[in-house]
N, C-alpha and C positions, 0 to 999 in steps of 0.2 A: 230820798229813798232810805228806809231803815236799814240798819246793819243786820245782815242775816247771820244767825248763830245756830250752830249744831251743838247740842249738849250730849256728852258721852260719859256716863258713869254707871257702874253696876249696881248702885243703890238708888232705888226709886225715890226714897225720901230726899236724897241729896239733889237729884235731878229736879224734882218738884220745887224744892226750896230755891235753887238757883233760878229756875224758870219764873217763880213768883217775884223774885227780886228784879229780874230783867224786865218783866212784864210792866213794871212801873215806869219805865222809860220809853216814850213813844218813838225814840230813835233806834230801838233795838227790837228785833223780831226773832223769836225762836222758831226756826223752820223745821227742825227735826230733833228727835231724841233717840239715843242708842244706849243699850245696856251691855253691849260687847264691842270689842275692837272691830270685829268683822262687820257688825251692823254699822258701826261708825264709818268704816271705809265705804260700804255700799251706799249709805245715806249721803256721804260727802260727794260721791260721784253723781248721785241723783239730784241733790239740792244745791250743789256748789256754794256752800256758805262762805261768808266773808271771814268768819271766825269759828274755830272749833274749841269749845271748852271741854277738855279731856282729862279724865282721871288717869294718871300715869301708872296707877297700881291696880288696874282692873285684872290683869294677869290671866285673861281667859285664853289667849293665844300667844304663847311664848315666842312663836316664830314671826310675829308682826311687830315691827318697830313703830311706836306711836307716831313718829314723824311721817310715816307713810299714809296716815289717815287723811291729812289735808292734801298731800301730794297726789293721792289717788285721784 
């Protein structure tokens, strides 16, 4: 079963670039993409990915610790 990945970055170009790179490996499947930390938390709950690739400098919600995204 492929590794399920959630991509979280506030730059569309960065998300698409990483997604394109990951798409070349059949053992990896991008299950969701988020542009904000809040969206990343919601999508992590919905899709329960194995890995979250997270931009630590999104800064959209100062009250959210990035570690909470996967723990959510």
